[in-house]
mmCIF file of the N, C-alpha and C atoms, coordinates in Angstrom:
data_MODEL
# 
_entry.id   MODEL 
# 
loop_
_atom_site.group_PDB 
_atom_site.id 
_atom_site.type_symbol 
_atom_site.label_atom_id 
_atom_site.label_alt_id 
_atom_site.label_comp_id 
_atom_site.label_asym_id 
_atom_site.label_entity_id 
_atom_site.label_seq_id 
_atom_site.pdbx_PDB_ins_code 
_atom_site.Cartn_x 
_atom_site.Cartn_y 
_atom_site.Cartn_z 
_atom_site.occupancy 
_atom_site.B_iso_or_equiv 
_atom_site.pdbx_formal_charge 
_atom_site.auth_seq_id 
_atom_site.auth_comp_id 
_atom_site.auth_asym_id 
_atom_site.auth_atom_id 
_atom_site.pdbx_PDB_model_num 
ATOM 1   N N  . MET A 1 1  ? 166.325 268.827 -63.550 1.00 0.00 ? 1  MET A N  1 
ATOM 2   C CA . MET A 1 1  ? 166.557 267.880 -64.613 1.00 0.00 ? 1  MET A CA 1 
ATOM 3   C C  . MET A 1 1  ? 166.189 266.472 -64.163 1.00 0.00 ? 1  MET A C  1 
ATOM 4   N N  . ALA A 1 2  ? 166.593 266.118 -62.948 1.00 0.00 ? 2  ALA A N  1 
ATOM 5   C CA . ALA A 1 2  ? 166.281 264.779 -62.446 1.00 0.00 ? 2  ALA A CA 1 
ATOM 6   C C  . ALA A 1 2  ? 164.781 264.579 -62.358 1.00 0.00 ? 2  ALA A C  1 
ATOM 7   N N  . LYS A 1 3  ? 164.069 265.611 -61.931 1.00 0.00 ? 3  LYS A N  1 
ATOM 8   C CA . LYS A 1 3  ? 162.612 265.497 -61.859 1.00 0.00 ? 3  LYS A CA 1 
ATOM 9   C C  . LYS A 1 3  ? 162.018 265.267 -63.243 1.00 0.00 ? 3  LYS A C  1 
ATOM 10  N N  . ALA A 1 4  ? 162.561 265.940 -64.222 1.00 0.00 ? 4  ALA A N  1 
ATOM 11  C CA . ALA A 1 4  ? 162.064 265.779 -65.590 1.00 0.00 ? 4  ALA A CA 1 
ATOM 12  C C  . ALA A 1 4  ? 162.319 264.364 -66.080 1.00 0.00 ? 4  ALA A C  1 
ATOM 13  N N  . LEU A 1 5  ? 163.464 263.793 -65.720 1.00 0.00 ? 5  LEU A N  1 
ATOM 14  C CA . LEU A 1 5  ? 163.778 262.428 -66.141 1.00 0.00 ? 5  LEU A CA 1 
ATOM 15  C C  . LEU A 1 5  ? 162.862 261.425 -65.451 1.00 0.00 ? 5  LEU A C  1 
ATOM 16  N N  . LEU A 1 6  ? 162.592 261.655 -64.175 1.00 0.00 ? 6  LEU A N  1 
ATOM 17  C CA . LEU A 1 6  ? 161.747 260.735 -63.434 1.00 0.00 ? 6  LEU A CA 1 
ATOM 18  C C  . LEU A 1 6  ? 160.262 260.960 -63.715 1.00 0.00 ? 6  LEU A C  1 
ATOM 19  N N  . GLY A 1 7  ? 159.911 262.182 -64.037 1.00 0.00 ? 7  GLY A N  1 
ATOM 20  C CA . GLY A 1 7  ? 158.516 262.473 -64.332 1.00 0.00 ? 7  GLY A CA 1 
ATOM 21  C C  . GLY A 1 7  ? 157.693 262.818 -63.112 1.00 0.00 ? 7  GLY A C  1 
ATOM 22  N N  . TYR A 1 8  ? 158.255 262.802 -61.949 1.00 0.00 ? 8  TYR A N  1 
ATOM 23  C CA . TYR A 1 8  ? 157.535 263.157 -60.738 1.00 0.00 ? 8  TYR A CA 1 
ATOM 24  C C  . TYR A 1 8  ? 158.549 263.509 -59.657 1.00 0.00 ? 8  TYR A C  1 
ATOM 25  N N  . SER A 1 9  ? 158.073 264.166 -58.644 1.00 0.00 ? 9  SER A N  1 
ATOM 26  C CA . SER A 1 9  ? 158.970 264.521 -57.548 1.00 0.00 ? 9  SER A CA 1 
ATOM 27  C C  . SER A 1 9  ? 158.950 263.399 -56.510 1.00 0.00 ? 9  SER A C  1 
ATOM 28  N N  . ILE A 1 10 ? 160.076 263.178 -55.919 1.00 0.00 ? 10 ILE A N  1 
ATOM 29  C CA . ILE A 1 10 ? 160.205 262.127 -54.916 1.00 0.00 ? 10 ILE A CA 1 
ATOM 30  C C  . ILE A 1 10 ? 160.230 262.785 -53.539 1.00 0.00 ? 10 ILE A C  1 
ATOM 31  N N  . THR A 1 11 ? 159.370 262.329 -52.677 1.00 0.00 ? 11 THR A N  1 
ATOM 32  C CA . THR A 1 11 ? 159.422 262.805 -51.296 1.00 0.00 ? 11 THR A CA 1 
ATOM 33  C C  . THR A 1 11 ? 159.989 261.679 -50.445 1.00 0.00 ? 11 THR A C  1 
ATOM 34  N N  . ILE A 1 12 ? 160.925 262.038 -49.596 1.00 0.00 ? 12 ILE A N  1 
ATOM 35  C CA . ILE A 1 12 ? 161.594 261.053 -48.751 1.00 0.00 ? 12 ILE A CA 1 
ATOM 36  C C  . ILE A 1 12 ? 161.140 261.246 -47.311 1.00 0.00 ? 12 ILE A C  1 
ATOM 37  N N  . ASP A 1 13 ? 160.743 260.161 -46.712 1.00 0.00 ? 13 ASP A N  1 
ATOM 38  C CA . ASP A 1 13 ? 160.351 260.179 -45.310 1.00 0.00 ? 13 ASP A CA 1 
ATOM 39  C C  . ASP A 1 13 ? 161.573 260.557 -44.480 1.00 0.00 ? 13 ASP A C  1 
ATOM 40  N N  . PRO A 1 14 ? 161.478 261.570 -43.633 1.00 0.00 ? 14 PRO A N  1 
ATOM 41  C CA . PRO A 1 14 ? 162.636 261.987 -42.827 1.00 0.00 ? 14 PRO A CA 1 
ATOM 42  C C  . PRO A 1 14 ? 163.196 260.852 -41.961 1.00 0.00 ? 14 PRO A C  1 
ATOM 43  N N  . ARG A 1 15 ? 162.328 259.973 -41.473 1.00 0.00 ? 15 ARG A N  1 
ATOM 44  C CA . ARG A 1 15 ? 162.819 258.854 -40.657 1.00 0.00 ? 15 ARG A CA 1 
ATOM 45  C C  . ARG A 1 15 ? 163.674 257.919 -41.499 1.00 0.00 ? 15 ARG A C  1 
ATOM 46  N N  . ALA A 1 16 ? 163.234 257.665 -42.732 1.00 0.00 ? 16 ALA A N  1 
ATOM 47  C CA . ALA A 1 16 ? 164.007 256.793 -43.626 1.00 0.00 ? 16 ALA A CA 1 
ATOM 48  C C  . ALA A 1 16 ? 165.329 257.454 -43.982 1.00 0.00 ? 16 ALA A C  1 
ATOM 49  N N  . ALA A 1 17 ? 165.306 258.762 -44.221 1.00 0.00 ? 17 ALA A N  1 
ATOM 50  C CA . ALA A 1 17 ? 166.533 259.488 -44.550 1.00 0.00 ? 17 ALA A CA 1 
ATOM 51  C C  . ALA A 1 17 ? 167.514 259.432 -43.376 1.00 0.00 ? 17 ALA A C  1 
ATOM 52  N N  . ASN A 1 18 ? 167.009 259.604 -42.163 1.00 0.00 ? 18 ASN A N  1 
ATOM 53  C CA . ASN A 1 18 ? 167.865 259.539 -40.978 1.00 0.00 ? 18 ASN A CA 1 
ATOM 54  C C  . ASN A 1 18 ? 168.434 258.138 -40.792 1.00 0.00 ? 18 ASN A C  1 
ATOM 55  N N  . ARG A 1 19 ? 167.595 257.130 -41.033 1.00 0.00 ? 19 ARG A N  1 
ATOM 56  C CA . ARG A 1 19 ? 168.064 255.748 -40.900 1.00 0.00 ? 19 ARG A CA 1 
ATOM 57  C C  . ARG A 1 19 ? 169.157 255.450 -41.929 1.00 0.00 ? 19 ARG A C  1 
ATOM 58  N N  . LEU A 1 20 ? 168.929 255.893 -43.166 1.00 0.00 ? 20 LEU A N  1 
ATOM 59  C CA . LEU A 1 20 ? 169.926 255.672 -44.212 1.00 0.00 ? 20 LEU A CA 1 
ATOM 60  C C  . LEU A 1 20 ? 171.221 256.427 -43.923 1.00 0.00 ? 20 LEU A C  1 
ATOM 61  N N  . ALA A 1 21 ? 171.087 257.641 -43.397 1.00 0.00 ? 21 ALA A N  1 
ATOM 62  C CA . ALA A 1 21 ? 172.278 258.420 -43.038 1.00 0.00 ? 21 ALA A CA 1 
ATOM 63  C C  . ALA A 1 21 ? 173.057 257.711 -41.933 1.00 0.00 ? 21 ALA A C  1 
ATOM 64  N N  . GLY A 1 22 ? 172.346 257.158 -40.964 1.00 0.00 ? 22 GLY A N  1 
ATOM 65  C CA . GLY A 1 22 ? 173.009 256.417 -39.887 1.00 0.00 ? 22 GLY A CA 1 
ATOM 66  C C  . GLY A 1 22 ? 173.703 255.166 -40.402 1.00 0.00 ? 22 GLY A C  1 
ATOM 67  N N  . GLU A 1 23 ? 173.022 254.436 -41.281 1.00 0.00 ? 23 GLU A N  1 
ATOM 68  C CA . GLU A 1 23 ? 173.638 253.245 -41.862 1.00 0.00 ? 23 GLU A CA 1 
ATOM 69  C C  . GLU A 1 23 ? 174.862 253.610 -42.692 1.00 0.00 ? 23 GLU A C  1 
ATOM 70  N N  . ASN A 1 24 ? 174.762 254.719 -43.419 1.00 0.00 ? 24 ASN A N  1 
ATOM 71  C CA . ASN A 1 24 ? 175.886 255.188 -44.222 1.00 0.00 ? 24 ASN A CA 1 
ATOM 72  C C  . ASN A 1 24 ? 177.083 255.522 -43.339 1.00 0.00 ? 24 ASN A C  1 
ATOM 73  N N  . ARG A 1 25 ? 176.821 256.189 -42.222 1.00 0.00 ? 25 ARG A N  1 
ATOM 74  C CA . ARG A 1 25 ? 177.886 256.528 -41.271 1.00 0.00 ? 25 ARG A CA 1 
ATOM 75  C C  . ARG A 1 25 ? 178.561 255.263 -40.741 1.00 0.00 ? 25 ARG A C  1 
ATOM 76  N N  . ILE A 1 26 ? 177.745 254.272 -40.370 1.00 0.00 ? 26 ILE A N  1 
ATOM 77  C CA . ILE A 1 26 ? 178.271 253.010 -39.839 1.00 0.00 ? 26 ILE A CA 1 
ATOM 78  C C  . ILE A 1 26 ? 179.119 252.297 -40.895 1.00 0.00 ? 26 ILE A C  1 
ATOM 79  N N  . LEU A 1 27 ? 178.621 252.270 -42.130 1.00 0.00 ? 27 LEU A N  1 
ATOM 80  C CA . LEU A 1 27 ? 179.369 251.603 -43.201 1.00 0.00 ? 27 LEU A CA 1 
ATOM 81  C C  . LEU A 1 27 ? 180.675 252.322 -43.513 1.00 0.00 ? 27 LEU A C  1 
ATOM 82  N N  . ARG A 1 28 ? 180.649 253.660 -43.514 1.00 0.00 ? 28 ARG A N  1 
ATOM 83  C CA . ARG A 1 28 ? 181.891 254.417 -43.749 1.00 0.00 ? 28 ARG A CA 1 
ATOM 84  C C  . ARG A 1 28 ? 182.919 254.141 -42.646 1.00 0.00 ? 28 ARG A C  1 
ATOM 85  N N  . GLN A 1 29 ? 182.453 254.053 -41.400 1.00 0.00 ? 29 GLN A N  1 
ATOM 86  C CA . GLN A 1 29 ? 183.363 253.751 -40.299 1.00 0.00 ? 29 GLN A CA 1 
ATOM 87  C C  . GLN A 1 29 ? 183.931 252.348 -40.443 1.00 0.00 ? 29 GLN A C  1 
ATOM 88  N N  . ARG A 1 30 ? 183.088 251.408 -40.849 1.00 0.00 ? 30 ARG A N  1 
ATOM 89  C CA . ARG A 1 30 ? 183.544 250.021 -41.036 1.00 0.00 ? 30 ARG A CA 1 
ATOM 90  C C  . ARG A 1 30 ? 184.594 249.943 -42.143 1.00 0.00 ? 30 ARG A C  1 
ATOM 91  N N  . VAL A 1 31 ? 184.369 250.679 -43.225 1.00 0.00 ? 31 VAL A N  1 
ATOM 92  C CA . VAL A 1 31 ? 185.347 250.712 -44.314 1.00 0.00 ? 31 VAL A CA 1 
ATOM 93  C C  . VAL A 1 31 ? 186.661 251.292 -43.812 1.00 0.00 ? 31 VAL A C  1 
ATOM 94  N N  . ALA A 1 32 ? 186.601 252.366 -43.045 1.00 0.00 ? 32 ALA A N  1 
ATOM 95  C CA . ALA A 1 32 ? 187.819 252.976 -42.491 1.00 0.00 ? 32 ALA A CA 1 
ATOM 96  C C  . ALA A 1 32 ? 188.539 251.990 -41.577 1.00 0.00 ? 32 ALA A C  1 
ATOM 97  N N  . ASP A 1 33 ? 187.779 251.258 -40.746 1.00 0.00 ? 33 ASP A N  1 
ATOM 98  C CA . ASP A 1 33 ? 188.382 250.257 -39.859 1.00 0.00 ? 33 ASP A CA 1 
ATOM 99  C C  . ASP A 1 33 ? 189.069 249.159 -40.671 1.00 0.00 ? 33 ASP A C  1 
ATOM 100 N N  . LEU A 1 34 ? 188.402 248.694 -41.719 1.00 0.00 ? 34 LEU A N  1 
ATOM 101 C CA . LEU A 1 34 ? 188.980 247.640 -42.555 1.00 0.00 ? 34 LEU A CA 1 
ATOM 102 C C  . LEU A 1 34 ? 190.221 248.134 -43.302 1.00 0.00 ? 34 LEU A C  1 
ATOM 103 N N  . GLU A 1 35 ? 190.211 249.384 -43.744 1.00 0.00 ? 35 GLU A N  1 
ATOM 104 C CA . GLU A 1 35 ? 191.396 249.944 -44.393 1.00 0.00 ? 35 GLU A CA 1 
ATOM 105 C C  . GLU A 1 35 ? 192.576 249.987 -43.416 1.00 0.00 ? 35 GLU A C  1 
ATOM 106 N N  . ASN A 1 36 ? 192.298 250.356 -42.162 1.00 0.00 ? 36 ASN A N  1 
ATOM 107 C CA . ASN A 1 36 ? 193.356 250.379 -41.147 1.00 0.00 ? 36 ASN A CA 1 
ATOM 108 C C  . ASN A 1 36 ? 193.896 248.973 -40.885 1.00 0.00 ? 36 ASN A C  1 
ATOM 109 N N  . ILE A 1 37 ? 193.023 247.992 -40.866 1.00 0.00 ? 37 ILE A N  1 
ATOM 110 C CA . ILE A 1 37 ? 193.458 246.606 -40.669 1.00 0.00 ? 37 ILE A CA 1 
ATOM 111 C C  . ILE A 1 37 ? 194.339 246.164 -41.831 1.00 0.00 ? 37 ILE A C  1 
ATOM 112 N N  . VAL A 1 38 ? 193.941 246.508 -43.047 1.00 0.00 ? 38 VAL A N  1 
ATOM 113 C CA . VAL A 1 38 ? 194.737 246.146 -44.224 1.00 0.00 ? 38 VAL A CA 1 
ATOM 114 C C  . VAL A 1 38 ? 196.120 246.777 -44.138 1.00 0.00 ? 38 VAL A C  1 
ATOM 115 N N  . LEU A 1 39 ? 196.199 248.046 -43.759 1.00 0.00 ? 39 LEU A N  1 
ATOM 116 C CA . LEU A 1 39 ? 197.489 248.716 -43.633 1.00 0.00 ? 39 LEU A CA 1 
ATOM 117 C C  . LEU A 1 39 ? 198.358 248.047 -42.567 1.00 0.00 ? 39 LEU A C  1 
ATOM 118 N N  . ARG A 1 40 ? 197.745 247.699 -41.435 1.00 0.00 ? 40 ARG A N  1 
ATOM 119 C CA . ARG A 1 40 ? 198.503 247.036 -40.365 1.00 0.00 ? 40 ARG A CA 1 
ATOM 120 C C  . ARG A 1 40 ? 199.032 245.690 -40.833 1.00 0.00 ? 40 ARG A C  1 
ATOM 121 N N  . LEU A 1 41 ? 198.181 244.923 -41.516 1.00 0.00 ? 41 LEU A N  1 
ATOM 122 C CA . LEU A 1 41 ? 198.603 243.610 -41.999 1.00 0.00 ? 41 LEU A CA 1 
ATOM 123 C C  . LEU A 1 41 ? 199.679 243.724 -43.065 1.00 0.00 ? 41 LEU A C  1 
ATOM 124 N N  . GLN A 1 42 ? 199.607 244.749 -43.914 1.00 0.00 ? 42 GLN A N  1 
ATOM 125 C CA . GLN A 1 42 ? 200.647 244.955 -44.922 1.00 0.00 ? 42 GLN A CA 1 
ATOM 126 C C  . GLN A 1 42 ? 201.984 245.262 -44.249 1.00 0.00 ? 42 GLN A C  1 
ATOM 127 N N  . LYS A 1 43 ? 201.959 246.087 -43.200 1.00 0.00 ? 43 LYS A N  1 
ATOM 128 C CA . LYS A 1 43 ? 203.191 246.399 -42.473 1.00 0.00 ? 43 LYS A CA 1 
ATOM 129 C C  . LYS A 1 43 ? 203.760 245.149 -41.815 1.00 0.00 ? 43 LYS A C  1 
ATOM 130 N N  . GLU A 1 44 ? 202.886 244.341 -41.191 1.00 0.00 ? 44 GLU A N  1 
ATOM 131 C CA . GLU A 1 44 ? 203.342 243.097 -40.568 1.00 0.00 ? 44 GLU A CA 1 
ATOM 132 C C  . GLU A 1 44 ? 203.922 242.156 -41.615 1.00 0.00 ? 44 GLU A C  1 
ATOM 133 N N  . ASN A 1 45 ? 203.265 242.063 -42.749 1.00 0.00 ? 45 ASN A N  1 
ATOM 134 C CA . ASN A 1 45 ? 203.737 241.197 -43.818 1.00 0.00 ? 45 ASN A CA 1 
ATOM 135 C C  . ASN A 1 45 ? 205.102 241.662 -44.334 1.00 0.00 ? 45 ASN A C  1 
ATOM 136 N N  . ASP A 1 46 ? 205.267 242.968 -44.505 1.00 0.00 ? 46 ASP A N  1 
ATOM 137 C CA . ASP A 1 46 ? 206.546 243.510 -44.960 1.00 0.00 ? 46 ASP A CA 1 
ATOM 138 C C  . ASP A 1 46 ? 207.656 243.196 -43.954 1.00 0.00 ? 46 ASP A C  1 
ATOM 139 N N  . ALA A 1 47 ? 207.339 243.332 -42.665 1.00 0.00 ? 47 ALA A N  1 
ATOM 140 C CA . ALA A 1 47 ? 208.334 243.036 -41.633 1.00 0.00 ? 47 ALA A CA 1 
ATOM 141 C C  . ALA A 1 47 ? 208.709 241.553 -41.649 1.00 0.00 ? 47 ALA A C  1 
ATOM 142 N N  . LEU A 1 48 ? 207.717 240.686 -41.781 1.00 0.00 ? 48 LEU A N  1 
ATOM 143 C CA . LEU A 1 48 ? 207.995 239.247 -41.839 1.00 0.00 ? 48 LEU A CA 1 
ATOM 144 C C  . LEU A 1 48 ? 208.778 238.880 -43.093 1.00 0.00 ? 48 LEU A C  1 
ATOM 145 N N  . ALA A 1 49 ? 208.447 239.500 -44.208 1.00 0.00 ? 49 ALA A N  1 
ATOM 146 C CA . ALA A 1 49 ? 209.168 239.236 -45.452 1.00 0.00 ? 49 ALA A CA 1 
ATOM 147 C C  . ALA A 1 49 ? 210.621 239.673 -45.321 1.00 0.00 ? 49 ALA A C  1 
ATOM 148 N N  . ALA A 1 50 ? 210.859 240.779 -44.630 1.00 0.00 ? 50 ALA A N  1 
ATOM 149 C CA . ALA A 1 50 ? 212.234 241.246 -44.418 1.00 0.00 ? 50 ALA A CA 1 
ATOM 150 C C  . ALA A 1 50 ? 213.012 240.255 -43.558 1.00 0.00 ? 50 ALA A C  1 
ATOM 151 N N  . VAL A 1 51 ? 212.369 239.711 -42.531 1.00 0.00 ? 51 VAL A N  1 
ATOM 152 C CA . VAL A 1 51 ? 213.033 238.724 -41.671 1.00 0.00 ? 51 VAL A CA 1 
ATOM 153 C C  . VAL A 1 51 ? 213.373 237.475 -42.475 1.00 0.00 ? 51 VAL A C  1 
ATOM 154 N N  . VAL A 1 52 ? 212.444 237.019 -43.310 1.00 0.00 ? 52 VAL A N  1 
ATOM 155 C CA . VAL A 1 52 ? 212.689 235.831 -44.125 1.00 0.00 ? 52 VAL A CA 1 
ATOM 156 C C  . VAL A 1 52 ? 213.824 236.089 -45.108 1.00 0.00 ? 52 VAL A C  1 
ATOM 157 N N  . THR A 1 53 ? 213.813 237.244 -45.742 1.00 0.00 ? 53 THR A N  1 
ATOM 158 C CA . THR A 1 53 ? 214.871 237.580 -46.693 1.00 0.00 ? 53 THR A CA 1 
ATOM 159 C C  . THR A 1 53 ? 216.223 237.619 -45.998 1.00 0.00 ? 53 THR A C  1 
ATOM 160 N N  . GLU A 1 54 ? 216.256 238.222 -44.828 1.00 0.00 ? 54 GLU A N  1 
ATOM 161 C CA . GLU A 1 54 ? 217.512 238.302 -44.075 1.00 0.00 ? 54 GLU A CA 1 
ATOM 162 C C  . GLU A 1 54 ? 217.990 236.904 -43.681 1.00 0.00 ? 54 GLU A C  1 
ATOM 163 N N  . SER A 1 55 ? 217.065 236.057 -43.234 1.00 0.00 ? 55 SER A N  1 
ATOM 164 C CA . SER A 1 55 ? 217.423 234.688 -42.863 1.00 0.00 ? 55 SER A CA 1 
ATOM 165 C C  . SER A 1 55 ? 217.949 233.917 -44.061 1.00 0.00 ? 55 SER A C  1 
ATOM 166 N N  . MET A 1 56 ? 217.307 234.095 -45.207 1.00 0.00 ? 56 MET A N  1 
ATOM 167 C CA . MET A 1 56 ? 217.753 233.410 -46.420 1.00 0.00 ? 56 MET A CA 1 
ATOM 168 C C  . MET A 1 56 ? 219.135 233.902 -46.839 1.00 0.00 ? 56 MET A C  1 
ATOM 169 N N  . ASP A 1 57 ? 219.370 235.209 -46.720 1.00 0.00 ? 57 ASP A N  1 
ATOM 170 C CA . ASP A 1 57 ? 220.683 235.767 -47.065 1.00 0.00 ? 57 ASP A CA 1 
ATOM 171 C C  . ASP A 1 57 ? 221.768 235.181 -46.166 1.00 0.00 ? 57 ASP A C  1 
ATOM 172 N N  . HIS A 1 58 ? 221.467 235.056 -44.869 1.00 0.00 ? 58 HIS A N  1 
ATOM 173 C CA . HIS A 1 58 ? 222.443 234.472 -43.945 1.00 0.00 ? 58 HIS A CA 1 
ATOM 174 C C  . HIS A 1 58 ? 222.682 232.997 -44.272 1.00 0.00 ? 58 HIS A C  1 
ATOM 175 N N  . ALA A 1 59 ? 221.615 232.286 -44.615 1.00 0.00 ? 59 ALA A N  1 
ATOM 176 C CA . ALA A 1 59 ? 221.746 230.874 -44.941 1.00 0.00 ? 59 ALA A CA 1 
ATOM 177 C C  . ALA A 1 59 ? 222.580 230.675 -46.197 1.00 0.00 ? 59 ALA A C  1 
ATOM 178 N N  . VAL A 1 60 ? 222.377 231.497 -47.179 1.00 0.00 ? 60 VAL A N  1 
ATOM 179 C CA . VAL A 1 60 ? 223.157 231.414 -48.421 1.00 0.00 ? 60 VAL A CA 1 
ATOM 180 C C  . VAL A 1 60 ? 224.613 231.768 -48.147 1.00 0.00 ? 60 VAL A C  1 
ATOM 181 N N  . ALA A 1 61 ? 224.836 232.782 -47.335 1.00 0.00 ? 61 ALA A N  1 
ATOM 182 C CA . ALA A 1 61 ? 226.205 233.176 -46.998 1.00 0.00 ? 61 ALA A CA 1 
ATOM 183 C C  . ALA A 1 61 ? 226.915 232.049 -46.227 1.00 0.00 ? 61 ALA A C  1 
ATOM 184 N N  . ARG A 1 62 ? 226.171 231.409 -45.297 1.00 0.00 ? 62 ARG A N  1 
ATOM 185 C CA . ARG A 1 62 ? 226.771 230.306 -44.534 1.00 0.00 ? 62 ARG A CA 1 
ATOM 186 C C  . ARG A 1 62 ? 227.088 229.129 -45.439 1.00 0.00 ? 62 ARG A C  1 
ATOM 187 N N  . SER A 1 63 ? 226.173 228.801 -46.335 1.00 0.00 ? 63 SER A N  1 
ATOM 188 C CA . SER A 1 63 ? 226.405 227.649 -47.203 1.00 0.00 ? 63 SER A CA 1 
ATOM 189 C C  . SER A 1 63 ? 227.547 227.950 -48.170 1.00 0.00 ? 63 SER A C  1 
ATOM 190 N N  . GLY A 1 64 ? 227.683 229.202 -48.575 1.00 0.00 ? 64 GLY A N  1 
ATOM 191 C CA . GLY A 1 64 ? 228.796 229.580 -49.448 1.00 0.00 ? 64 GLY A CA 1 
ATOM 192 C C  . GLY A 1 64 ? 230.130 229.481 -48.711 1.00 0.00 ? 64 GLY A C  1 
ATOM 193 N N  . SER A 1 65 ? 230.158 229.881 -47.453 1.00 0.00 ? 65 SER A N  1 
ATOM 194 C CA . SER A 1 65 ? 231.402 229.827 -46.677 1.00 0.00 ? 65 SER A CA 1 
ATOM 195 C C  . SER A 1 65 ? 231.740 228.382 -46.310 1.00 0.00 ? 65 SER A C  1 
ATOM 196 N N  . LEU A 1 66 ? 230.729 227.532 -46.130 1.00 0.00 ? 66 LEU A N  1 
ATOM 197 C CA . LEU A 1 66 ? 230.983 226.119 -45.839 1.00 0.00 ? 66 LEU A CA 1 
ATOM 198 C C  . LEU A 1 66 ? 231.502 225.395 -47.078 1.00 0.00 ? 66 LEU A C  1 
ATOM 199 N N  . ALA A 1 67 ? 231.022 225.793 -48.251 1.00 0.00 ? 67 ALA A N  1 
ATOM 200 C CA . ALA A 1 67 ? 231.457 225.126 -49.486 1.00 0.00 ? 67 ALA A CA 1 
ATOM 201 C C  . ALA A 1 67 ? 232.892 225.478 -49.808 1.00 0.00 ? 67 ALA A C  1 
ATOM 202 N N  . SER A 1 68 ? 233.356 226.626 -49.411 1.00 0.00 ? 68 SER A N  1 
ATOM 203 C CA . SER A 1 68 ? 234.720 227.036 -49.743 1.00 0.00 ? 68 SER A CA 1 
ATOM 204 C C  . SER A 1 68 ? 235.732 226.476 -48.752 1.00 0.00 ? 68 SER A C  1 
ATOM 205 N N  . THR A 1 69 ? 235.293 225.900 -47.628 1.00 0.00 ? 69 THR A N  1 
ATOM 206 C CA . THR A 1 69 ? 236.249 225.351 -46.661 1.00 0.00 ? 69 THR A CA 1 
ATOM 207 C C  . THR A 1 69 ? 236.544 223.916 -46.938 1.00 0.00 ? 69 THR A C  1 
# 
């Protein structure tokens, strides 16, 4: 069907196909590396957000106990 749509057959140079396959492999690995970095940064961000929330909770509790004295 694709040949009928294009009107001719496409021949691909094996060297070009190998080069494209290699580039594709490199790009897929780079995407996987970037996904891992994003996951690591999200975990770090969640941990930092938890520390900030905990600090804010303690600060509010302290200010509440100081206001009642």
